[in-house]
N, C-alpha and C positions, 0 to 999 in steps of 0.2 A: 591817380587814375586806373594805374597799372598798379599800385601799391591799396587800391583796393579790391580789385579781380581778384589776387592773391588772397584776399583775404577769404574770400566770395571762396571756392576753389578748394580751399584748404583744406575747412570743413565738411565737404564734403565729401570730398576722397575718407577721409574721415569715417562719415556715416557710412560708406559702401563697403571698408572694409573692416565693420564694425557687421556688417551685416551678411560680408558672407563669410566673418566667421561666425558668427550665430548658426546661417546656412547648416554649414560644414557640422556644428553642435550638434545641432538639430537634428542628423542626415545621421550621428555615430549612436546617438543616443536612444532613435530608432529599432535603430539595424542592433541596437543594446537590446531590446526590448527582443524584439523576433528571437534573439537568438536565445536570451533568457527563458521563452518559454522555453524554446526543443529542451536547455538541458534540463528544463523541470523535470515535464515529461520524463526524458530520459532517469532523472532521480525517482522518480514514484513510481515509475514499471522495478527500478531494484524495488525500491524498498519492498513492495510486492512480495519479492520472492521471498527476501530477509526477512519478512515479517508469516509466510509461511510455518502454518500447527506443526505441517506434519513434516514438510524438510526439515528445521529445527529438531522436531523427535526421531525421526528415523538418526538426528547425526550424532541426539546427542545418549541414543542408545546405543550406535555400534561402537561414539569415543570408552559407555562405560563397559564394551567388550561382553556386554550382552548380547548382540546381535555381528553373527558373521561375515565377514567381507563381502560375499559371495552376496547372501540374501543383503544384504543392506543395498551393495550396488545395483540391483535389480530395480528395492521394492524406490530406491530413488532416483532408480533411471525411468520409472514408470510412471513419478512427481514430477519432473521435468517435464518429460516428453505432454504430461496433463497441462500446465503451465507452459508450455513453449502455443498449445495452440491459441492461447488467451492475449498472446503478442505479437505481434503481428510484423514490430521491429524488427526483435532480439532475430540474429541469427543460432545463437547455444549457447550455454551456462556451464558449469565448473562451478562444481563445491571445491572448495579445497582445505586443508587439515585447520591447524589449527600453526603447526607451524609451514607454513604454506603449503603444504604436497596434495596436487591435485587425488581427486577422489574416485567419483563419479561425474559424471557429462550427460549431457542432451543437445542437439542441434546439432549443427555442424563441428567439423572438429579443424579446419584446417589455420587459424586463429589462435589454436592453445597453444599451441610451442613462446605465442609472447606471452604468456603471461607470466615467467619468472623475473619477464625484464619491470615490471613494478609493480609490487610486491608492501599490501597493503598494514598501512605503521600497521601496530602495537595501538597504539594513542587514539586513532581514526574511531571516531562512531557515528561518522555518512558516508554518504557517495560517493567515494574518490574517484574521478574520470581519467582516464591516460590518452595520451594522443591522438592525433587521426595514424591511420596507416592505411595501407588501398595493396590492394590485394586483386589483381583478376579484371583488371579495369574495375574495381568498385572502393569504397569509399568507408571504411567500418569505424564503430569508437569503443573501447573499455571500459567496464561501470567496475570498479572491489566496491561492494558492501560489507559491513561485519555479520555474521552470522551472532545472534547472543540468548542465554538462557534466561530462564525468566526474572534469574539473581543478573542480568547482565554482563552474564558472566563467558568468554568468548571463545563456541567454540570452532570459528570459522572463515570464512572465506567464499565468498559467491561473488563470481565473476563472470557480468555476462555481455555480448558480443550484438555490437548493435548495426543498423544498416543506418551506414551515415549519407543517403539521399537528400532527406532533408537537411541535414549542417548547410552539404553542398549546393542544394539554388539557395540558401539562406546566405551566402557567400558568395554567388554570383551571377545572381539573377538583377537586372538592371530594369523590368518596369516599372515606372512613378519614381524614382530616383533619379538625383543627379548626375547628367550618363560622362561625365567626365571621371570618377568618382572611384577611388580600387580600395577594396576592402581586404584585409587580411584579420588574422587570427594570430596572436600575440599571446607566445607560454613563456612561463620562466619557472624553472628548477634551476635552484639552487643557486639565486641573484642571478643568471644569465638565461636573457630575453632571444628568443626564438619569435622568426614570422613566418608564419604560412600558408602559400598562397594556391588553393586547389584548378588549377586547370578543367574549365568546361568540355572541353573535347574530349580529354582522354581523360578523366580525371585519376592526372597526378600530383600527386600533391611537391610544390618547388615548397625548400626551407633555405632562409636562411640569416645571419645575427640581425639583430639591431641596433641602429647605431649609438652611437655615442649618445645624441640629443633627447632623441627614443627615450633610451631605454633611463634615464633622469628621470622623464617623464610618469615613465611607465610608474616608476616609485613613489609617485605620487600623487597618483592617479586613484579616484575611492567611486564607491558603486553612484551611480547614475550623476554623477558629476566631471563631465569630460572634460581633458585636459587638452587643447588648442595651444600647439607651435609650428613654424616657422622653417622648414630641412630643408638646404639644396637637394636637390636630383643628379645625379651623377654629369647628365647634361648637365647643369647650373643651371636648369629652370625653377624656382624656389614650388614650393609644395607647403600648403596648407593642411595641415596634419589636427586630426583629431582622435582624444587615447580616450576608450571609456572599459571601467573591467566589466567582465559580463555578473551579474549579480549570479548569488549561489553555486558560484564557481569558483575555487581561488587561485591564484595564479593565470585568471586568463583572460585575457581579454580582448580587444575590437581593435584596429587600426583601422583609417576610413579619409584617405587623405585627397587631393585638386585640386590637380596646380591653378597659380594665384590667380596666374593671370585667365585665365578660361574665367573665374568665379569674376570680376568686376574689368575684362578687360575694355568693353565702353567707354572704363572709367576712364582707360588711360588717352584710346582715342578723344579724347575730351576734353581730353586736356593737354592734349599738344594741337589739336584746335584754338584751342585758347592764349595758349603762348603765343600763333603765329596773329592771336587776334590783337593782344597785348600790343608788338611789334606798328599794327599799323593802327595804335590808338589815336595818334592825330591827325588821324585822318577820320577815318571811322566816329570818330567822340565814344559818347558813353548809345548812343539809339546801339553802335555796332556790335560794342558788347553786348550786351543785353541778348540781342540774339541768336550769341553763339552758347548766352551761358543758359539760357532757359530748353535749345534742346541740347543738352546736357547734362541737362536738374530732371528730363524729360526719361531719359535715355537711360540713365542708375536707376530712376528707380522705377523700369518699367522691367530691368536687370533684376532689379527685388524681390518683383511680383514673380519673375521665372521662376528664379530660386521656389520662395514660400510655393509655386502650383506645384513644383516637383515635389515635395517635401509633400503636399496634399495626398501624393499619388503612391507615394508611400503608406499616410495614412489609408488613402482605402483598401489597399491589401490585407492590411492591419484587421480592417472592418471585415476583407470577406474572410479571414481566417477565424474570428470570433461567432462571422456567423458559424459558419465550420462547423466549429466544436461545440454551438448552439444542437446543432444537426444531427449530430451520433448525441448530445448529451440526452434528446428527443426522444431518438430513437431508443436509446441504451432503458430511459425511463416506458417504454412503452414493450420492450422488451420485459423486465422486471415486471409490469403487469398481465403482463400475459400470462409469465412462471407465476405468477403470488391467483392464478387465478386455474389455472391447471391442480396448479398443489389442493384450493380446495374443492377443486370439481372430487379428484382421483382420496381428498379423506371422505369425501361427499360416499364415495362411490366404494369405500370400504364399510362405510357405515352399513351403509343398504344390504351389499353384501353377507356381512357376518348377521347383521339384525335377520335380510331369508334365512339362513340358514342355520334361522336357531329352531325353527321349529321342527326340519326333519330329522337333523339331530338329536335332536330331545326326544323324538320317536327310535332311533338307532340308538342312543346308550340306552333306554327304560325295556329294548326287548329283551338288550343284551344282558343286564343284570337279571330280566325274568326268564333267560337262558340259562345262568349262572346259578338260581336260585334252585332249579326246577331240575337240571338236570346234569349237575353237576357230580363226578362220582356211579353214574348211574352210565355212561360212557369210557369208551375208549382214552386210553393216554391221553393218545391224537388226542380225542375229540376234546377233551381237557382243555386242552394245550390250546385250541383251536379256541374255544368259548372263552379264556382269561386272556388271547390275539384280540378278540371282538371288543372286551369288554376295558381296555389300555386304547384301541383305537378312538372309541367314541370319548371316552376321556381324556383324552388327549385333543381332539379335535375340539373338546367343548372347552380348553383352555384356552388353544388358538383361535377362536373365536373372539372371545371374552379379551382373550389378549389385544386383537384391533378394533374390537370396540371399545377397548378401556384407549388405546393407538391414538382411535380417529372423535374418541372426544375430547381431546388436550386441546382442541382446535372448535368441537361446533357446540359444545357447552361451558367453554367458558366462563368465567366471569372478568367482566375489569381489574385493572389493577388496581386494589387500594392501601392505606400501609396497616401493614401489620407486624404483630410483633413476632420477630422468626422465636426468641427465647420462649412464649408461649407454644407455640405450634410441638419445636422440636417435645416440649413438654407432655403435651396430647399424644403423640406418635410415642411415645415411652411408656406411658401408659396403657396405649394398644396394645405392647408388645411383651406386654407383662410380664406373659405366658412362658414368648422364647425366649426373656431372659431370667429369670428361674433356674430353666431348662436347663439350657446351656452354660449356665454358672458365671455369667458377661457380665464386665465392671463398665458403663457409659457414664463417660465427662464429658461436660460441656460446658464451656466456656462464653462470657457475655457478648453476647446475641443481641444484632440492631433490629431494628427497627423496618421495616423497606417498603419494595412501591409490591405487589404481589398480588396474586388471587391466591385466597386463603387456604384454600381447596386444595388446590394442585401446588402448591411449595408444603405443603401437610403430604403429598403422596408424593412428591419428593425428594424429602428425606425416611419414607415409612421403607420406603425400594434400596437407599439405597444405604439404610442400618437394618435392612431385615438384610441383605447379602452380605455383612458383614457379620451377620448372627449364623449363615449358610455355609457359607466359602471359609471357615474356622477349620484352621488343624488340629490333628487330633490329640487331639488331651493334651492342647494347652487351648484354655480359659483364654475366649473375646476379650481386649481390651479396645472399646469405638472412643474417639477424642472426639468434640463435636468446635470448630473455631472460627473465628470470622476478623476478615480484616480490611481495614480501605481503602481500597485503588488508589493509590495518585496516578498525575498526565503517562508518566512513564510507564506505568505495570498497564497499561490498557491497550485491547490492539483493535486501530477504528476500521480494521480490512473484517474482524469476528463480529465486533457489536457496534447493539446501534447507539448512535453516537452523543443522541438523545436526549441523552441522561446523562450529569453534570457530576452526579456520584452515584458510586459502585463499591461496592461490598464484592470480598471474594468467602467465602464458603470452602471448608472443607471439611472432610470426614474420612480421620484413619483409622485403620484397622493392625489386627495382628497378624492377618489369615491369611491366605496359601499366597497370598498375591497370583501376578497373573504373567506369560510372561508378554516380552514384546512383540511379538506377530501375531498375535493376539487381541492386543493391546487398542491393538485399527480399524477393530469390525465388529469388540464387544455393544459398541452401544449403534450397530446397526438390529434394525426386527427381527426377528423370526433366526437369531446366532448365538445356539451356549455355547461358552465356553468348557464347561466341560457338564461330558453329557448325560454323564451318575446322578445328578445330582436335583433331575427332576424341573418341572417350571416349564414356560413355553419359550423363553429368550428375550421378551416383550419389554422387561419391568424395565433396563437403560435407558435400553431406548425411549418408552416416556418420556423420560427423567428428559433424555436431549431432549425430545420437544417441546416438555415444557419452560427449558431454558431459554428455548433459542424464541418464542413463543412470548419468555420477558425481555428478549434485542439482547439474553448475555450466553455464555459459551461456555461446554464441562468438556474437563479431562482428565485422567489420571496419571498417575507415575505411581508405579508398581515392580515389587522385586522378589524373584518368587520365593519362596519359604520362608521370607520378612515381611508382607504385608500391604497394602494399599492404600494410594490418596487418593480420594475425588476432591477433584478442584469442583468450583461453579461461580458466576457471579451474577449477583438479581441485583437490581439498581436499588438505590435510597432513594430518600427524600429531604428536600433541606428542610431551615428551619422553621420557614412558617409552618409547610405542610406534618411537619411532626408535629405544632401547636395541635393542629386541627386534629389528627388519629394516635394513635396510641405511644406508647411511651417508649421507648430506648431504653431496654435493661440493661445498666451497667452496675447488676446486682452483684454476687458470687454466684458461680457458676453451680449445673444442677451438677449432682450426682449420684447416679445409679448404680448398683450391685444385686447382682443375684445373689442365691441363695448359696453358702461356702461348705 
């Protein structure tokens, strides 16, 4: 009978031991999942700064020598302050040059002396997190992310400092978890592992080397697959330790440990009771043994159930975090809807105002021309000048109102996008501009252009404005040369923060000229309505603003790269169509490029 009792107890002990290991493993997985969500939010904020077109353009212009240091610092600091307003967890941002030298900053400055301690490797392509550090009873994290140009060339580095309050909460909170566990963050550097633990009352970070057993296990650990080991504590108590790598952060792991005895203490006591029962088997017999084993089994099962209940508490906290994020997303959608409605109301307002101003302005123009015809030369010189001012002002007002109408009609009069041959659209535009091309002795070359998903009238307006500008802003004594091309964009070239991600195919168009070029200080404002770069060329300053609105309506973006005295290249993106849509729409032109030349 003694042998029979032992055979019953040993499997029970092994089962409860496995349950304890599963419990600590689940705890490590849930903790790693929570910490991974926090790390992803840090990486997303860092990438948002690195993808900011204004930040990259300013740095690229400065590195080329087209912008002096004072102007760069002033403009980039303003941009960083604007970015910081949208990121509540970011304490400060520093932009560094190609060699890691700090160029400009925004926000708090107390942490910037720590930047040289962790430089970003030249081979790094993503976000690299630095170890947590404390300052004045607060904990912070640093994130390094590379800044690249459109050809993936390294421009520099953006370094962000994040408040670590959420990081602390994830390490030290106890609700809904195994009450006896201890959680530590483990960092690996050059093959050496260091454990970090935060004191919740003082926010002080304690560091110490990881023991050899845990270090060997950490080298085997992989994301989503925790490793369970048993290690002795300094006082001789055996600990169950679960090690789990953090997703999305190389060299970071979580260490969750708890005393082995606390996880199945009831089993040890029950086994002791059973051994006493074995000594009295001869007296109580089989019935006594059954009476002892049944409570033992029930107690062990209750202990496993309690561990599962603790794990359920962690699931509840994750569910609360998910609900909070859903509420935030809903609030963002509501705000986006309100902004879209406000934009539509502003467009309607601009249309009504410009339309209602047409009649009184038409009257002023008519009488101004009448005064010029009847009384020009019959008054003194001042009188003739006054008449000229009135006529010029009336004509200027007409141009402004017509421009405002064109700007508002992009949205109010736009048609649904459909398959359009951009090659045919450009050919029609060049035919309409034939007089200007011949007069300026211009040469226009057009490569093979694709079929796009667009409003045909608005795409023609887009090309007409860009080609007309190339003809107007030409260099004195140099015949204009214009080259129009398009290339299919791959996933790495697309910027999710600036473009509509609902289109799977997108084309990058370029309109290059050899004109006067645009200075860097004017490039950021030339797409704003009523902003003219050169005052002596006429116009209302609406054309490029209309181009930007057309491209944005099609879910794309537009920008310019230019050098004074050497010309400009305007880039913009339009959505393409898939194979099935091409069969239903117009055929893509892949023939010989179009070439148009003015009279010699």
